[in-house]
C-alpha positions as CSV (number, residue, x, y, z in Angstrom):
1,X,14.9,92.4,58.5
2,X,15.3,90.0,55.5
3,X,17.5,87.6,55.7
4,X,20.4,87.0,53.4
5,X,20.3,83.9,51.6
6,X,23.1,81.7,50.9
7,X,23.0,82.3,47.4
8,X,22.8,85.9,47.7
9,X,25.6,85.8,49.8
10,X,27.7,83.9,46.8
11,X,26.5,86.1,44.7
12,X,27.8,88.8,46.2
13,X,31.2,87.5,47.0
14,X,30.7,87.0,43.0
15,X,30.2,90.3,42.3
16,X,32.7,91.6,44.0
17,X,35.3,89.1,42.8
18,X,34.6,91.5,39.0
19,X,34.1,94.9,40.6
20,X,36.8,95.1,43.5
21,X,39.4,92.5,42.0
22,X,41.2,89.6,43.5
23,X,44.1,89.2,45.5
24,X,47.4,88.5,43.4
25,X,47.7,84.9,44.2
26,X,44.4,84.3,43.1
27,X,45.3,86.0,39.8
28,X,48.3,84.0,39.1
29,X,46.7,80.9,40.2
30,X,43.6,81.3,37.6
31,X,46.2,81.4,34.8
32,X,47.6,78.0,35.9
33,X,44.0,76.9,35.5
34,X,43.4,78.2,32.2
35,X,46.7,77.0,31.0
36,X,46.1,73.6,32.4
37,X,42.3,73.4,30.6
38,X,43.9,74.5,27.1
39,X,46.4,71.8,27.1
40,X,44.4,69.3,28.2
41,X,41.6,70.2,25.7
42,X,43.9,70.4,22.8
43,X,45.1,66.9,23.7
44,X,41.9,65.5,24.0
45,X,41.4,67.1,20.6
46,X,44.4,65.7,18.9
47,X,43.3,61.7,20.3
48,X,43.0,59.8,17.0
49,X,40.5,57.4,18.4
50,X,38.5,59.6,20.3
51,X,34.7,59.5,21.2
52,X,32.7,61.2,23.4
53,X,34.4,64.7,22.4
54,X,33.8,64.1,18.3
55,X,30.4,63.0,19.1
56,X,29.5,65.9,21.2
57,X,31.0,68.2,18.4
58,X,28.9,66.5,15.6
59,X,25.6,66.9,17.6
60,X,26.9,71.2,18.3
61,X,27.0,71.4,14.4
62,X,24.1,69.4,13.8
63,X,22.6,72.2,16.4
64,X,24.0,75.1,14.7
65,X,23.2,78.8,15.6
66,X,25.2,82.0,15.9
67,X,28.9,82.1,15.7
68,X,29.6,83.5,19.2
69,X,33.0,81.7,20.7
70,X,35.3,79.1,19.2
71,X,35.5,74.9,19.8
72,X,38.6,74.5,20.8
73,X,41.0,72.9,18.1
74,X,38.9,72.4,15.1
75,X,37.8,76.5,15.4
76,X,34.5,75.4,14.5
77,X,32.4,78.6,15.7
78,X,29.2,77.9,17.6
79,X,26.6,79.7,20.3
80,X,28.6,80.0,23.7
81,X,26.5,77.4,25.3
82,X,27.4,74.6,22.2
83,X,30.9,75.9,22.7
84,X,31.4,75.7,26.3
85,X,29.6,72.2,25.9
86,X,32.3,71.0,23.5
87,X,35.3,72.6,25.6
88,X,34.0,71.3,28.8
89,X,34.4,67.9,27.2
90,X,37.1,68.1,25.9
91,X,38.9,69.4,29.2
92,X,37.7,66.3,30.8
93,X,38.0,63.7,28.2
94,X,41.9,62.4,29.4
95,X,40.7,62.5,33.0
96,X,43.8,64.9,32.9
97,X,41.9,68.0,35.3
98,X,42.8,69.3,38.0
99,X,41.1,68.4,41.6
100,X,40.0,70.1,44.5
101,X,40.7,68.3,48.2
102,X,39.3,67.4,50.1
103,X,36.0,67.4,48.2
104,X,37.6,65.4,45.1
105,X,35.9,67.9,42.7
106,X,37.5,68.9,39.3
107,X,36.3,72.4,39.3
108,X,38.6,73.8,36.3
109,X,37.1,71.3,33.7
110,X,33.4,73.2,33.6
111,X,33.9,76.8,34.9
112,X,37.0,77.5,32.5
113,X,35.3,76.5,29.2
114,X,32.0,78.5,30.3
115,X,34.6,81.6,31.1
116,X,36.2,81.1,27.7
117,X,33.3,80.8,25.9
118,X,31.2,83.7,26.8
119,X,34.3,85.6,27.2
120,X,34.9,85.4,23.7
121,X,31.2,86.1,22.8
122,X,31.1,89.6,24.9
123,X,34.6,90.7,24.2
124,X,35.8,90.6,27.9
125,X,39.2,91.5,28.8
126,X,41.8,89.3,30.1
127,X,41.0,90.5,33.7
128,X,37.3,90.0,33.3
129,X,38.0,86.4,32.5
130,X,40.5,86.1,35.2
131,X,37.5,87.3,37.9
132,X,34.9,85.3,36.6
133,X,37.3,82.3,36.7
134,X,38.2,82.6,40.2
135,X,34.8,83.4,41.6
136,X,33.5,80.6,39.4
137,X,36.1,77.9,40.5
138,X,35.6,78.8,44.1
139,X,32.0,78.6,44.3
140,X,32.1,75.3,42.4
141,X,34.5,74.1,45.3
142,X,32.7,75.7,48.4
143,X,29.4,73.3,47.2
144,X,31.7,70.6,47.0
145,X,33.0,71.4,50.6
146,X,29.8,72.3,52.1
147,X,29.0,67.9,51.1
148,X,31.9,66.5,52.5
149,X,31.2,64.4,55.3
150,X,34.5,64.6,57.6
151,X,33.2,61.1,59.7
152,X,32.9,59.1,56.1
153,X,36.0,61.3,54.6
154,X,34.1,61.7,51.3
155,X,31.4,63.6,49.7
156,X,28.0,62.9,50.1
157,X,27.3,63.1,46.4
158,X,29.6,60.2,45.7
159,X,28.3,58.3,48.7
160,X,25.1,58.2,46.3
161,X,26.7,57.6,43.3
162,X,26.2,61.4,42.1
163,X,29.1,63.4,40.2
164,X,29.8,66.2,42.2
165,X,31.9,67.8,39.6
166,X,29.1,68.0,36.7
167,X,26.5,69.2,39.9
168,X,28.1,71.7,41.5
169,X,30.1,72.6,38.3
170,X,26.9,73.9,36.9
171,X,26.5,76.4,39.1
172,X,30.4,77.2,39.4
173,X,30.0,77.9,35.4
174,X,26.9,79.8,35.7
175,X,28.4,82.2,38.2
176,X,31.2,82.7,35.7
177,X,29.3,83.2,33.2
178,X,26.9,85.4,34.6
179,X,29.7,88.0,35.7
180,X,31.0,88.3,32.2
181,X,27.7,88.7,31.1
182,X,27.5,91.7,33.7
183,X,24.9,90.6,35.6
184,X,24.3,92.6,39.2
185,X,24.8,90.1,42.4
186,X,20.9,90.1,42.2
187,X,21.1,88.8,38.9
188,X,23.9,86.1,39.7
189,X,21.8,85.0,42.0
190,X,19.1,84.1,39.7
191,X,21.3,82.7,37.4
192,X,22.7,80.2,40.4
193,X,18.9,79.8,41.2
194,X,18.2,78.7,37.3
195,X,21.4,76.4,37.4
196,X,20.3,74.5,40.5
197,X,17.2,72.7,38.0
198,X,20.1,72.0,35.4
199,X,23.4,70.0,37.1
200,X,23.1,66.2,37.2
201,X,25.4,63.4,36.7
202,X,25.8,59.4,37.6
203,X,29.1,58.2,38.1
204,X,28.2,54.3,37.6
205,X,30.3,54.9,34.1
206,X,34.0,54.8,35.9
207,X,32.5,51.2,37.3
208,X,31.1,49.5,34.4
209,X,31.7,51.6,31.0
210,X,30.2,54.0,28.7
211,X,31.6,57.3,27.5
212,X,29.0,59.6,28.9
213,X,31.1,60.7,32.2
214,X,33.4,62.5,29.8
215,X,30.6,65.0,28.6
216,X,29.8,65.4,32.3
217,X,31.8,68.6,32.5
218,X,30.9,69.6,28.9
219,X,27.1,69.6,29.9
220,X,27.6,71.5,33.5
221,X,29.4,74.4,31.3
222,X,26.7,74.0,28.9
223,X,24.1,74.5,31.5
224,X,25.9,77.3,33.5
225,X,26.3,79.6,29.9
226,X,22.5,78.6,29.6
227,X,21.4,79.3,32.9
228,X,23.2,82.9,32.8
229,X,21.6,83.7,29.6
230,X,17.8,82.9,31.0
231,X,18.8,85.1,33.6
232,X,19.8,87.7,31.7
233,X,16.6,87.7,29.7
234,X,14.2,87.6,33.1
235,X,14.3,84.0,34.3
236,X,14.6,84.1,38.0
237,X,15.7,81.5,40.5
238,X,14.2,80.8,44.1
239,X,16.2,82.8,47.0
240,X,16.2,79.8,49.0
241,X,17.1,77.5,46.2
242,X,20.4,76.1,48.1
243,X,19.0,75.6,51.8
244,X,15.3,75.6,51.3
245,X,12.8,72.9,51.8
246,X,13.0,71.3,48.5
247,X,16.5,73.1,47.4
248,X,19.8,72.3,46.2
249,X,21.1,70.3,49.3
250,X,17.6,68.7,50.7
251,X,17.4,67.3,46.9
252,X,20.9,66.0,46.4
253,X,21.9,65.5,49.7
254,X,18.8,64.7,52.1
255,X,19.4,68.3,53.6
256,X,23.0,67.2,55.0
257,X,25.1,69.9,54.5
258,X,27.9,72.4,56.0
259,X,27.1,75.7,55.7
260,X,30.1,77.3,57.4
261,X,32.3,75.4,54.8
262,X,30.0,77.4,52.0
263,X,30.0,80.4,53.1
264,X,32.9,81.3,55.9
265,X,36.0,83.7,55.0
266,X,34.5,84.5,51.5
267,X,37.4,86.6,49.9
268,X,39.7,85.8,52.2
269,X,40.3,81.9,52.8
270,X,40.1,80.7,48.9
271,X,39.7,77.0,47.9
272,X,40.5,77.4,44.4
273,X,44.1,77.6,46.0
274,X,43.6,74.2,47.4
275,X,42.8,72.8,43.8
276,X,45.7,70.7,42.7
277,X,47.0,69.8,39.4
278,X,47.3,66.2,38.4
279,X,50.9,65.1,36.6
280,X,49.5,61.9,35.4
281,X,46.6,61.4,33.1
282,X,44.5,58.9,35.0
283,X,41.9,58.9,37.7
284,X,43.0,60.9,40.4
285,X,43.2,58.2,43.3
286,X,45.3,56.0,41.2
287,X,48.1,58.8,41.7
288,X,49.9,57.5,44.8
289,X,50.0,54.1,43.7
290,X,52.0,55.5,40.6
291,X,53.8,57.4,42.5
292,X,55.2,54.3,44.6
293,X,55.5,52.4,41.3
294,X,58.1,55.2,39.5
295,X,59.8,55.2,42.7
296,X,60.7,51.7,42.6
297,X,60.9,51.9,38.9
298,X,63.7,54.6,39.6
299,X,65.6,52.1,41.8
300,X,66.0,49.5,39.4
301,X,62.7,47.3,39.9
302,X,61.8,46.1,35.9
303,X,58.4,44.0,35.3
304,X,60.0,40.7,34.9
305,X,61.2,40.5,38.7
306,X,57.7,40.7,39.8
307,X,55.9,38.0,41.1
308,X,53.1,39.7,42.2
309,X,52.0,43.3,43.6
310,X,49.9,44.4,46.5
311,X,48.5,48.1,46.1
312,X,47.0,49.7,49.5
313,X,45.1,52.6,49.0
314,X,42.2,54.6,51.0
315,X,39.3,52.4,51.5
316,X,36.7,55.0,49.9
317,X,38.5,54.6,46.2
318,X,38.6,50.7,46.0
319,X,35.1,51.2,44.1
320,X,36.7,53.4,41.6
321,X,39.9,51.8,41.2
322,X,39.8,48.3,42.0
323,X,35.9,47.2,41.6
324,X,34.9,44.8,39.8
325,X,37.9,43.1,39.9
326,X,37.6,41.4,36.5
327,X,37.2,44.6,34.9
328,X,39.9,46.6,36.3
329,X,42.2,43.9,35.4
330,X,41.6,43.7,32.2
331,X,39.5,47.2,31.5
332,X,37.6,47.6,27.9
333,X,39.7,50.7,26.5
334,X,42.8,52.7,27.4
335,X,40.2,55.5,28.7
336,X,38.7,52.9,31.2
337,X,42.2,51.8,32.2
338,X,42.9,55.1,33.7
339,X,40.6,53.9,36.4
340,X,42.0,51.1,37.3
341,X,44.7,50.7,39.8
342,X,46.4,47.2,38.8
343,X,46.4,49.1,34.9
344,X,48.2,52.2,36.0
345,X,50.6,50.6,38.4
346,X,51.4,48.2,35.6
347,X,51.4,51.0,33.2
348,X,54.0,52.9,35.7
349,X,56.7,50.4,35.5
350,X,56.5,50.0,31.8
351,X,56.1,53.6,30.4
352,X,57.3,56.4,31.9
353,X,56.6,59.4,29.5
354,X,56.1,63.3,30.4
355,X,56.0,63.5,33.9
356,X,56.6,60.0,34.7
357,X,53.6,58.9,32.8
358,X,51.9,60.2,30.1
359,X,49.2,59.9,27.6
360,X,51.3,58.0,25.2
361,X,51.1,55.0,27.9
362,X,47.5,54.8,27.3
363,X,47.5,55.2,23.8
364,X,46.4,52.0,23.4
365,X,45.9,48.7,25.9
366,X,49.7,47.0,26.4
367,X,49.5,43.1,26.1
368,X,52.7,43.5,28.8
369,X,50.4,45.6,31.4
370,X,47.6,43.5,31.0
371,X,49.4,40.7,32.0
372,X,51.1,42.6,34.9
373,X,48.0,43.8,35.8
374,X,46.6,40.3,36.7
375,X,48.9,40.2,39.4
376,X,48.3,43.2,41.2
377,X,45.8,43.3,44.2
378,X,44.4,46.2,45.7
379,X,43.4,46.5,49.2
380,X,42.4,49.0,51.8
381,X,45.5,50.4,54.1
382,X,44.7,51.9,57.4
383,X,47.1,54.9,57.2
384,X,46.0,56.0,53.8
385,X,42.3,55.7,54.6
386,X,43.0,58.1,57.6
387,X,44.7,60.4,55.4
388,X,42.1,60.8,52.9
389,X,40.8,62.7,51.3
390,X,43.2,65.7,52.6
391,X,45.8,64.3,50.4
392,X,46.0,60.9,48.5
393,X,48.3,58.2,49.6
394,X,49.4,54.5,49.1
395,X,51.3,51.7,49.8
396,X,53.1,49.6,47.0
397,X,54.3,46.0,48.4
398,X,56.1,44.0,45.2
399,X,57.0,40.4,46.4
400,X,59.6,39.2,43.7
401,X,60.3,36.2,41.6
402,X,63.3,35.6,43.8
403,X,61.3,35.4,47.1
404,X,62.1,38.7,48.5
405,X,60.0,41.9,48.9
406,X,60.2,45.7,47.8
407,X,58.0,48.5,49.3
408,X,57.5,52.0,48.9
409,X,54.9,54.4,50.7
410,X,53.9,58.0,50.1
411,X,51.6,60.0,52.1
412,X,50.5,62.5,49.5
413,X,50.9,62.1,45.7
414,X,52.7,64.4,43.4
415,X,50.8,67.5,42.8
416,X,48.8,66.6,45.8
417,X,48.8,69.2,49.0
418,X,52.6,68.3,50.1
419,X,54.1,68.2,46.8
420,X,52.6,70.6,44.4
421,X,53.5,71.1,40.8
422,X,55.5,73.8,40.1
423,X,54.8,76.4,37.3
424,X,57.7,75.1,35.2
425,X,56.3,71.1,35.9
426,X,52.9,72.7,34.8
427,X,54.4,73.9,31.6
428,X,56.0,71.1,30.9
429,X,52.7,69.4,31.2
430,X,51.0,72.2,28.7
431,X,53.8,71.9,26.4
432,X,53.5,68.0,26.1
433,X,49.5,68.2,25.5
434,X,49.6,71.0,23.3
435,X,52.1,70.0,21.2
436,X,50.0,67.2,20.2
437,X,47.8,69.1,17.9
438,X,49.9,72.5,17.9
439,X,53.2,73.5,16.3
440,X,56.1,74.4,18.9
441,X,55.5,78.4,17.7
442,X,52.2,78.3,18.2
443,X,52.5,76.2,21.9
444,X,55.0,78.7,22.8
445,X,52.3,81.5,21.9
446,X,49.7,80.5,23.6
447,X,51.6,79.8,27.0
448,X,53.0,83.6,26.7
449,X,49.0,84.4,25.9
450,X,48.4,83.0,29.1
451,X,51.0,84.3,31.0
452,X,49.9,87.5,30.0
453,X,46.0,87.4,30.5
454,X,45.5,89.5,33.7
455,X,46.4,92.3,31.9
456,X,45.3,91.5,28.4
457,X,42.8,93.8,26.5
458,X,40.8,91.0,25.1
459,X,41.0,87.3,26.1
460,X,39.3,86.6,22.5
461,X,43.5,85.7,21.4
462,X,43.6,82.5,23.5
463,X,41.3,80.6,21.7
464,X,42.3,82.0,18.4
465,X,45.7,80.2,19.1
466,X,44.1,77.1,20.0
467,X,43.2,76.4,16.6
468,X,44.8,73.5,14.5
469,X,43.3,71.2,11.3
470,X,41.7,67.8,12.6
471,X,44.8,65.6,13.3
472,X,45.7,62.2,13.8
473,X,45.1,59.2,11.4
474,X,41.3,59.9,10.5
475,X,39.4,62.9,10.4
476,X,38.1,63.1,13.9
477,X,35.0,65.2,13.1
478,X,33.2,64.4,10.1
479,X,30.3,66.4,8.4
480,X,27.7,63.6,8.9
481,X,26.1,62.4,11.9
482,X,27.5,59.1,13.0
483,X,25.1,56.8,14.8
484,X,26.1,53.4,17.1
485,X,27.3,50.6,14.9
486,X,28.6,52.7,11.9
């Protein structure tokens, strides 16, 4: 009797999501994922000084091709893989996208743009889009969980300098796209098998600069759609692409993976539902310290009272938000400030927009925040390290100019497993983001359309409502090419 391989198990699960439907709680969750991605994309499009996303759209325009799907914001019509590339880049560009714990993946940013592009290209219903997103995110998260090392309290991908989101997200995007293209379970297995040769991502940009990380989710979405099309046209993948001697887990993780986390209780236990939203537009590891700073600020603390601050966080996150120190206390751009523990704590004490810290607080590097950031030290905290990565915890210890001290601790950041965002809070975030690019009536219409998605005959109106003229102080998407140094 032939053994069912890992990719075949995942493909059968995904096909059942489309053919048999998904639970009501999953449908409701997916509409929130779509809403969050659309809001993040529109906010990124509206950035007047955007870098990676405008460059990606210029590249997609240069490539040309059939007009299948809409680039969010600009309304440019592109081939489905190119639209997925642009929209996936927008979804991740502001580092405002959701996070699955404990794998620390950002699954919606690659999967939802891939699904939106193909749904529009093939004229899929809202229900088909919802099922595709549910299956794609679940497969992405399961791959991330398979790589999680309990003894290290971290993903082996990250230990090796790899971006798990872009690697696992490519396979999740292929699942979502393949479902919408009508692939059978066998076809979906081939799409994943093809996609496994396409996913990649190196996270050194988190530490020392570069805009490429913002493209990681876009490329994962692009590669996932491309893999599904190749499978549709007859390209095949190996049946043991995941667990084989030269398969996915061997290539990326030296053969170390948790098969139970990957495959157990598929369709009953949904890792999708463990994916949490970000209330603040910063690297998720900074959020518990931001919570602490906001709490002390609400209690009356002002920046001019501060002599110095010690931020205690989980040991594994220090390399992302605290090292090298000279870069984190003097980030090179507003984007890199979002990955700085010292700067985000300072911004929380000075800022306070949106749900507590908002995009406007990172519109430019603030001299006041930079000065305060130099007085912030990040250290490993034993309790936060013990909790990580099931939740993100932190302790903030502030020494005041008068010699007294203040301290605040959180064991699960806002939006995390113990303090999830409510649907009303998610709507506040969406309105704040989408309102940067669209008038209020269009924001309201888009919010309503996402809510009606499970019963909508077509998913295409979502993309139509997301189109605006190029906003900002300059047109971010000029017709001609833009080369380095221009």
